[in-house]
C-alpha positions in Angstrom: -31.3 -40.5 -7.5 -33.1 -37.3 -6.9 -31.0 -34.1 -7.2 -30.2 -32.6 -3.9 -30.8 -28.8 -3.8 -27.7 -26.7 -3.8 -26.9 -25.1 -0.5 -27.5 -21.3 -0.5 -24.5 -19.1 -1.1 -23.2 -17.9 2.3 -24.0 -14.3 2.9 -21.2 -11.7 3.1 -20.3 -10.7 6.6 -21.5 -7.1 6.9 -19.1 -4.7 8.6 -19.7 -2.6 11.7 -18.1 0.3 13.4 -15.3 -1.9 14.8 -14.1 -3.0 11.4 -10.6 -2.1 10.4 -8.5 -2.5 7.3 -7.4 -6.1 6.8 -4.0 -7.4 5.6 -5.7 -8.7 2.5 -6.8 -5.1 1.6 -3.2 -4.0 2.0 -2.1 -6.9 -0.3 -4.8 -5.9 -2.8 -3.4 -2.3 -2.9 0.1 -3.5 -3.9 -1.0 -3.9 -7.6 -1.9 -0.2 -7.5 1.6 0.7 -6.4 2.8 -0.9 -9.6 0.0 0.7 -11.6 0.8 4.2 -10.3 4.5 3.7 -11.1 3.5 2.7 -14.7 1.4 5.9 -15.0 4.3 8.1 -14.0 6.6 6.1 -16.3 4.1 6.7 -19.2 4.3 10.4 -18.7 8.1 10.4 -18.4 8.2 8.5 -21.7 5.7 10.7 -23.6 7.0 13.9 -21.9 4.6 16.4 -23.4 1.5 18.3 -22.2 -0.6 15.8 -24.2 1.3 12.9 -22.5 0.5 14.5 -19.1 -3.2 14.8 -20.0 -3.2 11.2 -21.1 -1.4 10.2 -17.9 -4.0 11.9 -15.8 -6.7 10.0 -17.8 -4.9 6.8 -17.0 -4.6 7.8 -13.3 -8.4 8.6 -13.2 -9.1 5.2 -14.7 -6.9 3.5 -12.0 -8.6 5.6 -9.3 -12.0 4.6 -10.5 -10.8 1.0 -10.3 -9.6 1.4 -6.7 -12.1 3.8 -5.0 -15.3 1.6 -5.6 -13.6 -1.2 -3.7 -13.0 1.1 -0.7 -16.8 1.3 -0.5 -17.2 -2.5 -1.0 -14.7 -3.4 1.7 -16.4 -1.1 4.1 -19.7 -2.7 3.4 -18.5 -6.3 3.9 -15.3 -8.1 5.0 -13.1 -8.3 2.0 -10.9 -11.1 3.3 -13.6 -13.8 3.6 -15.3 -16.2 1.2 -16.5 -15.0 -2.1 -15.3 -11.5 -1.4 -11.7 -12.7 -1.2 -11.9 -14.6 -4.4 -13.6 -11.7 -6.2 -10.9 -9.2 -5.1 -8.2 -11.7 -6.1 -9.7 -11.7 -9.6 -9.7 -7.9 -9.5 -6.0 -7.9 -8.6 -5.2 -10.0 -11.7 -7.2 -7.6 -13.9 -5.5 -4.5 -12.5 -2.1 -6.1 -13.0 -2.9 -6.8 -16.6 -4.2 -3.3 -17.0 -0.9 -1.9 -15.5 1.2 -4.0 -17.8 -0.7 -2.4 -20.8 -0.2 1.2 -19.6 3.0 1.8 -21.6 0.9 1.0 -24.7 -2.3 2.8 -23.5 -2.4 5.3 -26.3 0.1 3.8 -28.8 0.0 0.1 -29.6 3.5 -1.4 -30.1 4.2 -3.8 -33.0 3.5 -7.4 -32.2 1.4 -8.9 -29.4 -2.1 -7.9 -28.4 -3.7 -4.5 -28.9 -2.4 -2.6 -25.8 -5.2 0.0 -25.6 -7.9 -2.7 -26.0 -6.2 -4.9 -23.3 -6.3 -2.0 -20.9 -9.9 -1.1 -21.8 -11.1 -4.7 -21.4 -9.2 -5.2 -18.1 -10.8 -2.0 -16.7 -14.3 -3.2 -17.8 -13.7 -6.5 -16.1 -12.8 -4.7 -12.9 -16.0 -2.7 -13.0 -18.1 -5.8 -13.7 -16.5 -7.6 -10.8 -17.1 -4.7 -8.5 -20.8 -4.4 -9.4 -21.4 -8.2 -9.0 -19.6 -8.3 -5.7 -21.5 -5.3 -4.4 -24.9 -6.9 -5.2 -23.7 -9.9 -3.2 -22.4 -7.8 -0.3 -25.6 -5.7 -0.2 -27.6 -8.8 0.9 -31.2 -7.9 1.7 -30.5 -4.1 1.8 -32.9 -3.2 -1.0 -32.1 0.6 -1.0 -28.4 -0.3 -1.4 -29.2 -2.7 -4.2 -31.1 0.1 -6.0 -28.1 2.3 -5.6 -25.9 -0.3 -7.1 -28.3 -0.6 -10.0 -28.0 3.1 -10.7 -24.2 2.8 -10.6 -24.4 0.0 -13.2 -25.8 2.4 -15.8 -23.1 4.9 -15.4 -20.4 2.2 -15.2 -21.7 0.7 -18.4 -21.6 4.1 -20.2 -18.0 4.8 -19.0 -16.7 1.4 -20.0 -18.4 1.5 -23.4 -16.7 4.9 -24.2 -13.3 3.5 -23.0 -13.7 0.4 -25.2 -14.8 2.5 -28.2 -11.9 4.8 -27.8 -9.5 1.9 -27.7 -11.0 0.5 -30.9 -10.8 3.9 -32.7 -7.3 4.7 -31.6 -5.4 7.9 -32.5 -6.6 11.3 -31.3 -10.2 10.1 -30.9 -9.0 7.6 -28.2 -7.8 10.4 -25.9 -11.1 12.3 -26.2 -13.3 9.1 -25.8 -11.3 8.1 -22.7 -11.5 11.6 -21.3 -15.3 11.7 -22.0 -15.7 8.2 -20.5 -14.0 9.1 -17.3 -15.7 12.5 -17.1 -19.2 11.1 -17.6 -18.6 8.1 -15.3 -17.2 10.2 -12.4 -19.6 13.1 -13.0 -22.8 11.0 -13.1 -21.7 8.8 -10.3 -21.2 11.9 -8.2 -24.8 13.1 -8.9 -26.4 9.8 -8.0 -24.1 9.2 -5.0 -23.9 12.6 -3.2 -27.2 12.0 -1.4 -27.5 8.4 -2.3 -28.1 5.2 -0.2 -24.6 4.1 0.2 -23.4 2.8 3.6 -20.2 3.6 5.5 -20.3 1.2 8.4 -16.9 1.9 9.9 -15.4 5.4 10.1 -12.0 4.0 11.2 -11.8 1.6 8.3 -12.8 4.3 5.8 -10.3 7.0 6.9 -7.5 4.5 7.3 -8.2 3.1 3.8 -7.8 6.5 2.2 -4.8 7.4 4.3 -3.1 4.2 3.0 -3.7 5.1 -0.6 -2.0 8.5 0.0 0.9 6.5 1.5 1.0 4.3 -1.6 1.2 7.3 -3.9 3.9 8.9 -1.8 5.8 5.6 -2.0 5.6 5.7 -5.7 7.0 9.2 -5.6 10.0 8.0 -3.7 10.5 5.2 -6.3 10.5 7.9 -9.0 13.2 9.8 -7.1 15.3 6.7 -7.2 14.6 6.1 -10.8 15.6 9.6 -11.8 18.8 9.6 -9.7 19.9 6.1 -10.9 20.0 7.3 -14.5 23.0 9.6 -13.9 26.3 9.1 -12.2 26.4 9.9 -8.5 27.6 13.4 -7.8 27.0 16.3 -5.4 24.2 17.8 -7.5 22.5 14.4 -7.8 22.7 13.8 -4.1 21.5 17.3 -3.3 18.5 16.8 -5.7 17.7 13.4 -4.3 17.7 14.7 -0.7 15.5 17.6 -1.8 13.1 15.2 -3.4 12.9 13.0 -0.3 12.3 16.2 1.8 9.5 17.2 -0.6 7.8 13.9 -0.1 8.2 14.2 3.6 6.6 17.6 3.4 3.6 16.3 1.5 3.2 13.5 4.0 3.4 16.0 6.9 0.7 18.3 5.4 -1.8 15.4 5.2 -1.0 13.1 8.1 0.3 15.4 10.9 -3.0 17.1 11.7 -5.4 17.2 8.8 -6.0 13.5 8.5 -6.3 13.0 12.2 -8.7 15.9 12.7 -10.8 14.8 9.7 -11.0 11.3 11.1 -12.4 12.6 14.4 -15.1 14.7 12.5 -15.9 11.9 10.2 -16.4 9.4 13.0 -19.0 11.7 14.6 -21.1 11.7 11.5 -23.9 9.2 10.9 -26.1 7.9 8.1 -26.5 9.9 4.9 -24.4 12.8 6.3 -21.5 10.4 6.7 -21.9 8.8 3.3 -22.1 12.3 1.7 -18.9 13.3 3.3 -17.3 10.0 2.2 -18.3 10.7 -1.4 -17.1 14.3 -1.6 -14.2 14.6 0.8 -12.7 11.2 0.3 -13.7 9.5 -3.0 -13.5 12.7 -5.0 -11.2 15.1 -3.3 -8.6 12.4 -2.7 -8.2 11.9 -6.4 -6.5 15.3 -6.9 -4.4 14.6 -3.9 -3.1 11.5 -5.5 -2.8 13.2 -8.9 -0.8 16.0 -7.3 1.6 13.5 -5.8 2.0 11.7 -9.1 2.6 14.9 -11.0 5.2 15.9 -8.4 6.9 12.6 -8.9 7.1 13.2 -12.6 8.6 16.7 -12.0 11.2 15.3 -9.5 12.2 12.4 -11.7 12.6 14.8 -14.7 14.6 17.2 -12.6 17.0 14.5 -11.3 17.5 13.1 -14.8 18.8 16.5 -15.9 20.3 17.8 -12.7 23.9 18.0 -13.9 23.2 19.6 -17.3 22.8 23.1 -15.8 20.1 24.0 -18.3 16.9 25.9 -17.6 14.0 23.5 -16.8 11.6 23.2 -19.6 7.9 24.0 -19.5 6.6 20.4 -19.1 9.0 19.7 -16.2 8.3 23.0 -14.5 4.5 22.4 -14.9 4.8 19.0 -13.2 7.2 20.1 -10.4 5.3 23.2 -9.4 1.8 22.2 -10.6 1.8 18.9 -8.7 2.3 20.4 -5.2 -0.1 23.2 -6.1 -2.8 20.7 -7.0 -2.1 18.7 -3.8 -2.4 21.9 -1.7 -5.6 23.0 -3.3 -7.1 19.5 -2.8 -5.9 19.4 0.8 -7.5 22.7 1.5 -10.8 21.6 -0.2 -10.8 18.4 1.8 -10.5 20.1 5.1 -13.1 22.7 4.1 -15.6 19.8 3.2 -14.9 18.2 6.6 -16.2 21.2 8.3 -13.0 23.2 8.8 -12.1 26.6 7.5 -10.1 27.3 4.4 -6.4 26.7 5.0 -5.2 30.1 3.7 -1.5 29.4 3.9 -1.9 26.3 1.7 -4.0 28.3 -0.8 -1.5 31.1 -0.8 1.4 28.7 -1.4 -0.5 27.0 -4.2 -1.2 30.3 -5.9 2.5 31.2 -5.6 3.5 27.9 -7.3 0.9 28.6 -10.1 2.4 32.1 -10.6 5.9 30.5 -10.9 4.5 28.2 -13.7 3.1 31.2 -15.5 6.2 33.4 -15.0 8.6 30.6 -16.1 11.7 32.0 -14.3 15.0 30.7 -15.8 15.7 28.1 -13.1 17.9 25.0 -13.6 16.5 21.6 -12.6 18.3 21.6 -9.3 17.3 25.2 -8.5 13.7 24.5 -9.3 13.7 21.4 -7.1 15.3 23.2 -4.2 12.8 26.0 -4.5 9.7 23.9 -4.5 11.1 21.9 -1.6 11.9 25.1 0.3 8.3 26.4 -0.2 6.7 23.2 1.1 9.2 23.1 4.1 8.3 26.8 4.9 4.6 26.0 4.7 5.0 23.1 7.1 7.0 25.3 9.5 4.6 28.2 9.4 1.5 26.0 10.0 3.3 24.1 12.8 4.2 27.3 14.6 0.9 29.2 14.0 -1.4 26.3 14.9 0.8 24.5 17.5 -1.9 24.6 20.2 -4.5 23.1 17.8 -2.0 20.5 16.7 -1.2 19.5 20.2 -4.9 19.2 21.1 -5.8 17.2 18.0 -2.8 14.8 18.3 -3.2 14.5 22.0 -6.9 13.5 21.6 -5.8 11.0 18.9 -3.2 9.4 21.2 -5.7 9.1 24.0 
């Protein structure tokens, strides 16, 4: 019998301006909640400035596993056909990578090589992303060429990560740091004015808002972890309440006005101007936003674990507790500036004040430091809400309409 020709692979369904985030994408993000928690747990376990640096490298690796799929899911529907199966495989790879995070820089006795498992899982994620993007690009030849350029930098980054895992020791930290720096840096250069597509502004802004929610959710989990390690007492309850209020303040600073106003501006953009804003304001400037939340979670968890000791907070804990919100505020100000607004001077000033507190190292107990950083964020929220209430009402009124 003659062989019948295989039917062609069904084309991906390209998105349009009406496309919104699907439930499958929300499901996809759940593995990153676990991964973010593992990254914070890694830094808590290592608890040193080197551990914080390594934790930030792990977080960048995770971000560079998530952000490319925000582009892919905006290009084509992620919950249909081959796209769904491909993203399901990515979920498995990310979960495997997350399981290996506690051994990311120090392989435990027995079992597989932890750093290599993480490196290979990350490489698998990048390969799956590139293959799926070629499929989703269809007959869009400029977009296919853009994906081809990305393949070069992704290969370089993955090769450095794998090499670092094989070398181990101090070299691994520097190889992984170089891999992430080169991958993200070169990708920025080829993408800033590249031929990427952002078909739906609503999908795009919602996708990045949700990853901020995921990071804030992880910070609340960290509050619970820190509080559960000590007996319930008045100081513990006060510290836990302050930690929750701090998370609420970070949520408020992004979602109350900034995210809404940025969404309006982003939706008005078209073509390469929109994709350029997507690269800088969202793919890149949202990484320090997430990093700031994760660092804050580390500081809060450490403060709650020692809240009853009455001792002065050490340098690593103070760096995380004050440096995390400072990084978040700086990134938030930069995000709004890139979206066409002015510099948010109150946020910049508060960030500088927190950095000064890190340098001055005042003798604050864990509870006092936590209450202070929460009070500073609460004061910033109050000042901005009062000074810009007319702008706030106009922006939120337009959004509700």
